[in-house]
C-alpha positions as CSV (number, residue, x, y, z in Angstrom):
1,M,-15.6,-9.6,-22.1
2,S,-18.6,-11.6,-20.9
3,G,-16.3,-14.5,-19.8
4,H,-15.4,-12.8,-16.5
5,R,-18.8,-11.4,-15.5
6,G,-19.9,-12.9,-12.2
7,V,-16.4,-13.6,-11.1
8,R,-15.5,-12.1,-7.7
9,P,-13.0,-9.3,-8.1
10,F,-10.5,-10.8,-5.6
11,T,-10.2,-13.9,-7.8
12,W,-8.4,-11.7,-10.4
13,T,-5.6,-10.9,-8.0
14,A,-4.5,-14.4,-6.9
15,P,-4.5,-15.6,-3.3
16,R,-1.9,-13.1,-2.2
17,L,-2.0,-9.3,-2.8
18,A,1.2,-7.3,-3.2
19,T,1.8,-4.0,-1.4
20,T,3.5,-2.0,-4.1
21,G,2.6,1.1,-6.0
22,A,3.1,3.9,-8.4
23,D,2.8,7.2,-6.6
24,D,5.0,8.6,-3.8
25,S,2.8,7.2,-1.1
26,G,3.0,3.7,-2.5
27,R,-0.5,3.5,-4.1
28,I,-1.4,2.6,-7.6
29,V,-3.8,5.3,-8.7
30,M,-6.2,5.6,-11.6
31,Q,-3.8,7.7,-13.7
32,T,-0.8,5.4,-13.3
33,L,0.4,4.2,-16.6
34,I,1.0,0.4,-16.9
35,R,3.2,-1.3,-19.5
36,T,3.7,-5.0,-20.1
37,T,7.4,-6.1,-19.6
38,A,7.0,-9.9,-19.9
39,P,8.0,-11.7,-23.0
40,A,5.2,-13.5,-24.9
41,D,6.1,-17.0,-23.7
42,R,5.9,-15.8,-20.1
43,I,2.5,-14.1,-20.7
44,A,1.2,-17.4,-22.1
45,S,2.0,-19.1,-18.8
46,V,0.0,-16.9,-16.5
47,P,-3.8,-17.2,-15.8
48,E,-6.0,-16.1,-18.7
49,K,-7.5,-13.3,-16.6
50,W,-4.1,-11.8,-16.2
51,Q,-3.3,-12.2,-19.9
52,M,-6.2,-9.8,-20.6
53,V,-4.5,-7.1,-18.6
54,L,-1.1,-7.8,-20.1
55,R,-2.5,-7.6,-23.6
56,L,-4.1,-4.2,-22.8
57,A,-0.9,-2.9,-21.3
58,D,1.2,-4.1,-24.3
59,R,1.6,-0.8,-26.0
60,P,4.5,1.8,-26.1
61,T,2.5,4.5,-24.3
62,G,1.1,2.1,-21.6
63,I,-2.5,2.2,-20.4
64,A,-4.0,3.9,-17.3
65,V,-5.3,1.8,-14.5
66,A,-8.7,3.5,-15.0
67,E,-8.8,2.4,-18.6
68,I,-8.0,-1.2,-17.6
69,A,-10.7,-1.1,-15.0
70,A,-13.2,0.2,-17.6
71,V,-12.4,-2.5,-20.1
72,L,-12.5,-5.3,-17.5
73,R,-15.6,-3.7,-15.8
74,L,-13.9,-3.9,-12.4
75,K,-13.7,-1.2,-9.8
76,L,-10.5,0.7,-9.3
77,T,-9.5,-1.0,-6.0
78,P,-9.4,-4.6,-7.3
79,T,-7.9,-3.4,-10.5
80,S,-5.1,-1.6,-8.5
81,A,-4.6,-4.8,-6.5
82,L,-4.3,-6.8,-9.6
83,I,-1.8,-4.4,-11.1
84,A,0.2,-4.5,-7.9
85,E,0.3,-8.3,-8.1
86,L,1.4,-8.3,-11.7
87,E,4.1,-5.8,-10.9
88,T,5.4,-7.9,-8.0
89,R,5.7,-10.8,-10.5
90,E,7.6,-8.5,-12.8
91,L,5.1,-8.8,-15.6
92,V,4.4,-5.0,-15.8
93,T,6.0,-1.7,-14.9
94,H,4.4,1.5,-14.0
95,E,4.9,5.2,-14.5
96,S,3.1,7.9,-12.5
97,T,2.0,10.4,-15.0
98,L,0.6,13.4,-13.2
99,G,2.9,15.5,-11.0
100,D,1.9,18.5,-9.0
101,T,2.2,20.8,-12.1
102,D,2.1,18.5,-15.0
103,L,-1.4,17.6,-16.3
104,D,-1.6,15.3,-19.3
105,T,-5.0,16.2,-20.9
106,D,-4.7,13.3,-23.4
107,L,-4.5,10.9,-20.6
108,L,-7.3,12.5,-18.7
109,M,-9.5,12.3,-21.8
110,R,-8.6,8.6,-22.2
111,I,-9.5,8.0,-18.6
112,R,-12.8,9.9,-19.0
113,N,-13.7,8.0,-22.1
114,G,-12.9,4.7,-20.5
115,L,-15.0,5.5,-17.5
116,E,-17.9,6.4,-19.7
117,Q,-17.8,2.9,-21.1
118,L,-18.7,1.5,-17.7
């Protein structure tokens, strides 16, 4: 992914940032699962940087925000802002995966492995 190195993180999110989220307080957090909802023709019409995220999230199980951040080599804050923008444009959906009593160890391992790639 050397094509995006040196690009300021805010450029990934477009000029306007959305205020939407995945947990009860309205924040998109690192364990939030993201899934692509847009059809292929709509994906092709968005900026190439966004297409990278949409391709990553195009899987039945979704992908955690932390995993997206690791692959794109972005910090969690700009990654969350990018996801919020994509959600506002109805290109992705989210699912908060960790409740007060429900720990998904597979997800936590995926997040850990993704963060180790940084």
